[in-house]
C-alpha positions as CSV (number, residue, x, y, z in Angstrom):
1,M,-113.8,-200.2,-48.8
2,P,-115.2,-198.1,-45.9
3,E,-118.5,-196.3,-46.3
4,S,-118.4,-192.7,-47.6
5,E,-120.0,-190.2,-45.3
6,E,-121.2,-188.1,-48.3
7,I,-122.9,-191.1,-49.8
8,S,-124.5,-192.0,-46.5
9,N,-125.9,-188.5,-46.2
10,I,-127.4,-188.7,-49.7
11,L,-129.0,-192.1,-49.1
12,S,-130.5,-190.9,-45.8
13,G,-132.9,-188.8,-47.9
14,S,-136.5,-189.9,-48.5
15,Y,-136.3,-189.6,-52.3
16,I,-133.3,-190.5,-54.5
17,N,-133.4,-189.3,-58.1
18,Y,-131.2,-189.5,-61.2
19,F,-129.1,-186.5,-60.2
20,H,-128.3,-188.1,-56.8
21,C,-127.2,-191.3,-58.7
22,L,-124.8,-189.2,-60.8
23,L,-123.4,-187.5,-57.7
24,I,-122.8,-190.9,-56.0
25,V,-121.0,-192.2,-59.1
26,E,-118.7,-189.1,-59.1
27,I,-117.9,-189.7,-55.4
28,L,-117.2,-193.4,-56.0
29,K,-114.7,-192.5,-58.7
30,D,-112.6,-190.9,-55.9
31,T,-113.2,-193.4,-53.2
32,E,-113.0,-196.5,-55.4
33,S,-110.1,-195.3,-57.5
34,D,-107.7,-198.0,-56.3
35,T,-110.1,-200.7,-57.8
36,K,-109.7,-199.3,-61.3
37,N,-107.9,-201.8,-63.6
38,F,-105.7,-201.3,-66.7
39,F,-108.6,-201.0,-69.0
40,G,-110.3,-198.2,-67.0
41,R,-113.0,-200.3,-65.5
42,Y,-113.8,-200.7,-61.8
43,S,-113.8,-204.0,-60.0
44,S,-115.8,-202.6,-57.0
45,Q,-119.3,-204.0,-56.8
46,R,-120.7,-200.8,-55.5
47,M,-119.4,-198.9,-58.4
48,K,-120.8,-201.4,-60.8
49,D,-124.2,-201.3,-59.1
50,W,-124.5,-197.4,-59.3
51,V,-123.2,-197.3,-62.9
52,E,-125.9,-199.8,-63.7
53,I,-128.6,-197.7,-62.1
54,V,-127.4,-194.6,-64.1
55,N,-127.5,-196.7,-67.3
56,L,-131.1,-197.8,-66.6
57,Y,-132.1,-194.2,-66.1
58,K,-130.6,-193.3,-69.5
59,K,-132.3,-196.2,-71.2
60,D,-135.3,-195.0,-73.2
61,N,-134.5,-191.5,-71.8
62,I,-136.3,-192.1,-68.5
63,Y,-134.1,-189.5,-66.8
64,L,-135.5,-186.8,-69.1
65,A,-139.0,-187.5,-67.9
66,E,-137.9,-187.2,-64.3
67,A,-136.0,-184.0,-65.1
68,A,-139.0,-182.6,-66.8
69,Q,-141.1,-183.4,-63.8
70,F,-138.7,-181.5,-61.6
71,L,-138.7,-178.5,-64.0
72,I,-142.5,-178.3,-64.1
73,R,-142.7,-178.4,-60.3
74,N,-140.1,-175.7,-59.9
75,V,-141.7,-173.5,-62.5
76,S,-145.2,-174.0,-61.2
77,Y,-144.6,-174.0,-57.4
78,E,-141.1,-173.5,-56.2
79,I,-140.2,-170.4,-58.1
80,P,-143.5,-168.5,-57.4
81,A,-143.2,-169.5,-53.7
82,L,-139.6,-168.1,-53.7
83,K,-140.8,-164.9,-55.4
84,R,-143.5,-164.4,-52.8
85,R,-141.0,-165.0,-50.0
86,L,-138.6,-162.6,-51.6
87,I,-141.3,-159.9,-51.8
88,K,-142.2,-160.5,-48.1
89,V,-138.5,-160.3,-47.1
90,Q,-138.1,-157.1,-49.1
91,T,-141.1,-155.6,-47.5
92,M,-139.8,-156.5,-44.0
93,Q,-136.4,-155.0,-45.0
94,E,-138.1,-151.7,-46.0
95,E,-140.1,-151.7,-42.8
96,C,-136.9,-152.3,-40.8
97,Q,-135.1,-149.5,-42.7
98,T,-138.0,-147.1,-42.0
99,K,-138.0,-148.0,-38.3
100,A,-134.2,-147.6,-38.2
101,C,-134.6,-144.1,-39.7
102,N,-137.3,-143.2,-37.2
103,C,-135.2,-144.4,-34.3
104,V,-132.2,-142.4,-35.6
105,K,-134.5,-139.3,-35.9
106,R,-136.0,-139.9,-32.5
107,G,-132.5,-140.2,-31.0
108,N,-131.4,-137.0,-32.7
109,D,-134.5,-135.2,-31.4
110,L,-133.9,-136.5,-27.8
111,K,-130.2,-135.5,-28.0
112,E,-131.2,-132.0,-29.2
113,R,-133.7,-131.7,-26.3
114,Y,-131.1,-132.9,-23.9
115,N,-128.6,-130.3,-25.1
116,V,-131.3,-127.6,-24.9
117,M,-132.1,-128.5,-21.3
118,C,-128.4,-128.6,-20.4
119,N,-128.0,-125.1,-21.9
120,Q,-131.0,-123.9,-19.8
121,L,-129.4,-125.4,-16.7
122,R,-126.0,-124.0,-17.8
123,I,-124.2,-127.4,-17.6
124,E,-122.3,-129.4,-20.1
125,G,-124.2,-132.7,-19.4
126,K,-121.1,-134.9,-19.0
127,D,-121.5,-135.4,-15.3
128,I,-125.0,-134.2,-14.4
129,K,-124.8,-134.8,-10.6
130,S,-121.6,-132.9,-10.0
131,E,-122.5,-130.2,-12.5
132,L,-125.9,-129.6,-10.9
133,V,-124.3,-129.4,-7.4
134,K,-121.8,-126.8,-8.8
135,V,-124.6,-124.8,-10.3
136,A,-126.5,-124.9,-7.0
137,N,-123.4,-123.8,-5.0
138,R,-122.9,-121.0,-7.5
139,D,-126.4,-119.7,-8.0
140,L,-128.3,-120.7,-4.9
141,P,-126.8,-118.1,-2.5
142,S,-127.4,-115.2,-4.8
143,A,-131.0,-116.5,-5.4
144,L,-131.6,-116.6,-1.7
145,E,-130.2,-113.1,-1.2
146,E,-132.5,-111.9,-4.0
147,I,-135.5,-113.5,-2.2
148,V,-134.5,-111.8,1.1
149,K,-134.4,-108.4,-0.7
150,L,-137.9,-109.0,-2.1
151,T,-139.3,-109.9,1.3
152,H,-138.4,-106.4,2.5
153,N,-141.3,-105.2,0.3
154,L,-143.7,-107.3,2.5
155,S,-142.7,-105.6,5.7
156,D,-145.8,-103.2,5.7
157,A,-148.1,-106.0,4.7
158,V,-146.9,-108.3,7.5
159,S,-147.2,-105.4,10.1
160,Y,-150.7,-104.7,8.9
161,Y,-151.7,-108.4,9.1
162,D,-150.2,-108.6,12.6
163,A,-152.2,-105.5,13.7
164,F,-155.4,-106.9,12.2
165,A,-154.9,-110.3,13.9
166,Q,-154.1,-108.6,17.3
167,Y,-157.2,-106.3,16.9
168,T,-159.6,-109.2,16.1
169,Q,-158.2,-111.4,18.8
170,S,-157.7,-108.7,21.4
171,S,-154.2,-109.8,22.0
172,E,-150.9,-108.0,21.3
173,T,-148.7,-111.1,21.4
174,I,-150.0,-112.7,18.2
175,K,-147.4,-113.1,15.4
176,T,-149.0,-114.3,12.2
177,C,-145.9,-114.8,10.1
178,P,-142.9,-115.5,12.4
179,L,-140.7,-117.0,9.7
180,L,-141.3,-114.2,7.2
181,S,-140.8,-111.6,9.9
182,H,-137.5,-113.2,10.9
183,I,-136.3,-113.2,7.2
184,I,-137.3,-109.5,6.9
185,E,-135.6,-108.5,10.1
186,K,-132.4,-110.6,10.0
187,G,-132.1,-111.9,6.4
188,N,-130.9,-115.4,5.3
189,T,-129.8,-116.9,8.6
190,T,-129.4,-120.4,9.8
191,T,-132.2,-122.6,11.0
192,Y,-130.6,-122.6,14.4
193,E,-130.7,-118.9,14.7
194,W,-134.4,-118.8,13.6
195,R,-135.3,-121.4,16.1
196,Y,-133.3,-120.3,19.2
197,G,-132.9,-116.6,18.5
198,K,-129.1,-116.6,18.6
199,K,-126.3,-117.3,16.1
200,P,-124.5,-120.6,16.3
201,T,-120.9,-120.7,17.5
202,A,-119.8,-122.5,14.3
203,I,-121.3,-123.4,10.9
204,E,-120.2,-126.6,9.2
205,E,-120.9,-126.5,5.5
206,P,-121.8,-129.8,3.8
207,Q,-119.1,-131.4,1.6
208,T,-121.3,-131.7,-1.5
209,E,-118.4,-132.8,-3.8
210,S,-117.4,-135.8,-1.7
211,V,-121.0,-136.8,-1.2
212,V,-121.6,-136.7,-5.0
213,S,-118.5,-138.9,-5.7
214,K,-119.6,-141.3,-3.0
215,A,-123.1,-141.5,-4.5
216,G,-121.7,-142.2,-7.9
217,E,-119.7,-145.2,-6.6
218,E,-122.8,-146.7,-5.1
219,S,-124.8,-148.0,-8.1
220,N,-127.9,-149.0,-6.0
221,E,-128.4,-145.4,-4.8
222,D,-130.0,-143.1,-7.4
223,A,-130.3,-139.9,-5.3
224,I,-127.5,-137.7,-4.1
225,D,-127.0,-138.0,-0.3
226,F,-126.2,-134.6,1.1
227,G,-125.8,-135.8,4.6
228,E,-128.1,-136.0,7.6
229,T,-131.3,-133.9,7.5
230,I,-131.7,-131.1,9.9
231,D,-133.7,-132.1,13.0
232,F,-136.3,-129.4,13.6
233,G,-137.8,-131.3,16.6
234,G,-141.3,-132.4,16.9
235,D,-142.8,-128.9,16.4
236,Q,-143.7,-127.9,12.9
237,I,-143.0,-124.4,11.5
238,D,-145.9,-122.1,12.0
239,F,-146.3,-120.0,8.9
240,G,-149.4,-118.4,10.3
241,T,-151.7,-119.9,7.6
242,E,-153.8,-122.1,9.8
243,P,-155.7,-120.7,12.8
244,T,-155.1,-122.4,16.1
245,T,-157.4,-122.8,19.0
246,N,-155.6,-120.5,21.4
247,D,-153.5,-118.0,19.4
248,G,-155.3,-118.2,16.0
249,I,-157.7,-115.7,14.6
250,D,-161.3,-116.3,15.7
251,F,-163.6,-115.7,12.9
252,G,-166.6,-116.5,15.0
253,S,-169.0,-119.4,14.6
254,E,-172.1,-120.1,12.4
255,E,-174.4,-119.2,15.4
256,E,-172.7,-115.8,15.7
257,P,-172.7,-114.1,12.3
258,F,-170.3,-111.3,11.4
259,E,-171.4,-107.8,11.8
260,I,-171.3,-106.0,8.5
261,V,-170.1,-102.4,9.0
262,D,-171.0,-99.8,6.4
263,V,-167.8,-97.8,6.3
264,I,-169.1,-95.0,4.0
265,S,-172.3,-94.3,6.0
266,N,-170.3,-94.2,9.2
267,G,-167.9,-91.7,7.7
268,L,-164.8,-93.8,8.2
């Protein structure tokens, strides 16, 4: 008869006990069934050998001693070890449940903060890029016009500052705040008009919606590309905040101290 795979697996173990022998006999009853004679006995030598081994175990109740040894070992060592392992696993389970609850709570808090920020920006939060562009197109012009209105209140201050600079520098051509003066005089104009002093013949508005859709298709680009930047040339905008060598305000040097004028005593 061919070798049984189940029996081979059992015999591959390092220790064979009485219960293994009983299992092998039960397997052989199926595999060696064709060797069973009229009287119910097996003619297979393997079956006879394993039955003999089982009978030797039963002689003088030797199998009970081995079973008692297994029982003592399980009660003394295996069961306490399993209990400790069970407690450890239950503790890990509780920690995982606590972490899961904290993660859910954290996720809900972040979602609530996200919704609050979206409400502050007046967007739904489904497509942030396009929604922010729409908000900018809707609110930015009015915000710029409001800034222009507020700059009219600075007209007297700018005039006084220009007069002060012209007086201290003895030059009537000094303009301390050219950009602010331009906004006060002409409002929210194009950069071309501020730079060259005349209105452009045509103004091409940037197609922000197409740019946003194009940026969304390109996964490697995180920022929205609003087209080419405006070339202001090599000269920087003079806001009148830094004194220059020729046209700036000369506050004198350390060798020539300022002359302190007593306005009250002079009757001014």
